[in-house]
PLY file of the C-alpha trace (Angstrom):
ply
format ascii 1.0
element vertex 138
property float x
property float y
property float z
element edge 137
property int vertex1
property int vertex2
end_header
0.76 -17.33 17.01
1.04 -15.81 13.60
-1.21 -12.85 12.32
-3.40 -13.53 9.31
-3.06 -11.51 6.35
-6.37 -9.74 7.16
-5.33 -8.87 10.55
-2.08 -7.37 9.45
-3.88 -5.20 7.00
-6.50 -4.14 9.55
-3.87 -3.32 12.18
-1.81 -1.32 9.47
-4.83 0.73 8.58
-5.69 1.36 12.16
-2.23 2.58 12.98
-2.33 4.91 10.21
-5.83 6.16 11.20
-4.46 6.67 14.75
-1.58 8.74 13.55
-3.90 10.89 11.59
-5.97 11.69 14.73
-2.98 12.82 16.71
-0.56 14.32 14.27
1.20 16.52 16.82
1.95 13.56 19.17
5.42 12.61 18.36
5.67 9.52 20.54
2.53 8.25 19.19
3.51 8.76 15.78
6.81 7.16 16.24
5.24 4.15 17.98
2.59 3.75 15.28
5.33 3.92 12.59
7.52 1.32 14.26
4.72 -1.06 14.43
3.47 -0.45 11.03
7.03 -1.09 9.78
7.07 -4.54 11.20
3.56 -5.40 9.90
4.44 -3.93 6.40
7.49 -5.93 6.22
5.83 -9.05 7.44
3.59 -8.67 4.41
6.42 -8.51 2.06
8.31 -11.46 3.79
5.10 -13.49 3.10
5.51 -12.19 -0.75
1.74 -11.08 -0.46
0.72 -14.85 -0.28
-2.86 -14.99 1.30
-3.42 -11.12 0.97
-6.53 -10.07 -0.98
-6.52 -6.84 -2.99
-8.32 -4.93 -0.11
-5.58 -6.04 2.32
-2.84 -5.12 -0.17
-4.41 -1.71 -0.84
-4.84 -0.91 2.80
-1.36 -1.58 3.64
-0.02 0.49 0.71
-2.46 3.30 1.99
-1.28 2.98 5.55
2.38 3.19 4.65
1.78 6.16 2.50
-0.13 7.92 5.15
2.60 7.38 7.65
5.34 8.44 5.20
3.70 11.40 3.97
2.79 12.71 7.43
6.39 12.41 9.03
9.92 11.99 8.61
9.53 8.42 7.39
9.02 9.43 3.66
12.30 7.93 2.23
11.91 4.64 4.11
8.13 4.53 3.00
8.86 5.35 -0.63
11.45 2.48 -0.53
8.96 0.11 1.00
6.36 1.14 -1.84
8.78 0.55 -4.52
9.83 -2.80 -3.00
6.20 -3.89 -2.42
5.32 -2.90 -5.88
7.94 -5.09 -7.45
7.09 -7.78 -5.39
3.35 -7.44 -6.20
4.21 -7.39 -9.99
6.24 -10.62 -9.64
3.83 -12.64 -7.16
0.81 -14.67 -7.87
-1.56 -12.40 -6.15
-5.00 -11.50 -7.69
-4.65 -9.60 -11.05
-5.51 -6.05 -11.15
-8.70 -6.71 -13.09
-10.18 -8.12 -9.85
-9.34 -5.01 -7.72
-12.20 -2.66 -7.06
-11.59 1.04 -8.07
-11.05 2.27 -4.54
-8.33 -0.50 -4.10
-6.56 0.72 -7.23
-6.89 4.13 -6.11
-5.29 3.41 -2.78
-2.14 1.71 -4.42
-1.71 4.53 -6.95
-2.13 7.17 -4.28
0.54 5.55 -2.17
2.89 5.59 -5.12
2.11 9.26 -5.94
2.04 10.42 -2.29
5.56 9.13 -1.67
6.92 9.86 -5.20
7.89 6.25 -5.17
9.54 4.89 -8.49
6.93 2.06 -9.53
6.68 2.53 -13.23
5.92 -1.11 -13.89
3.11 -1.15 -11.21
1.58 2.21 -12.34
1.67 1.23 -16.14
-0.24 -2.18 -15.38
-2.96 -0.52 -13.24
-3.19 2.18 -15.94
-3.76 -0.39 -18.63
-6.16 -2.23 -16.44
-8.17 1.01 -15.93
-7.98 1.70 -19.78
-9.45 -1.75 -20.47
-12.18 -1.13 -18.12
-13.18 2.06 -19.64
-12.49 1.81 -23.46
-14.86 4.52 -24.40
-13.00 7.07 -22.12
-9.42 5.84 -22.88
-9.01 5.56 -26.86
-5.73 5.15 -28.42
0 1
1 2
2 3
3 4
4 5
5 6
6 7
7 8
8 9
9 10
10 11
11 12
12 13
13 14
14 15
15 16
16 17
17 18
18 19
19 20
20 21
21 22
22 23
23 24
24 25
25 26
26 27
27 28
28 29
29 30
30 31
31 32
32 33
33 34
34 35
35 36
36 37
37 38
38 39
39 40
40 41
41 42
42 43
43 44
44 45
45 46
46 47
47 48
48 49
49 50
50 51
51 52
52 53
53 54
54 55
55 56
56 57
57 58
58 59
59 60
60 61
61 62
62 63
63 64
64 65
65 66
66 67
67 68
68 69
69 70
70 71
71 72
72 73
73 74
74 75
75 76
76 77
77 78
78 79
79 80
80 81
81 82
82 83
83 84
84 85
85 86
86 87
87 88
88 89
89 90
90 91
91 92
92 93
93 94
94 95
95 96
96 97
97 98
98 99
99 100
100 101
101 102
102 103
103 104
104 105
105 106
106 107
107 108
108 109
109 110
110 111
111 112
112 113
113 114
114 115
115 116
116 117
117 118
118 119
119 120
120 121
121 122
122 123
123 124
124 125
125 126
126 127
127 128
128 129
129 130
130 131
131 132
132 133
133 134
134 135
135 136
136 137
């Protein structure tokens, strides 16, 4: 049977958390990275359909954790770039409905992997500025 969006996100988060617990276990790291790659790509193949803001942010975070921790940085950065473009084109929940932690996770993933996601970061930055007009004055 097919995994639900929430299950993909939860498994992605758990794999990244597991990899952080055993950073020197190369076989565990590689196994977790391989499974995470399958899960993250499944999310993209679904074009984020059915994924809520927390699920999206957890998958971004998990990919960044795995990419920043090992030799998977180029592939992870490419995934974040592709996922960002798809997120901007899809009919998912607008950033105005994301909680601050969820926005933080997505932005951290972009920054941690030095991903080129200008449209996404600009859109999130504009949303944050709208939420805090007294702090971000033109």
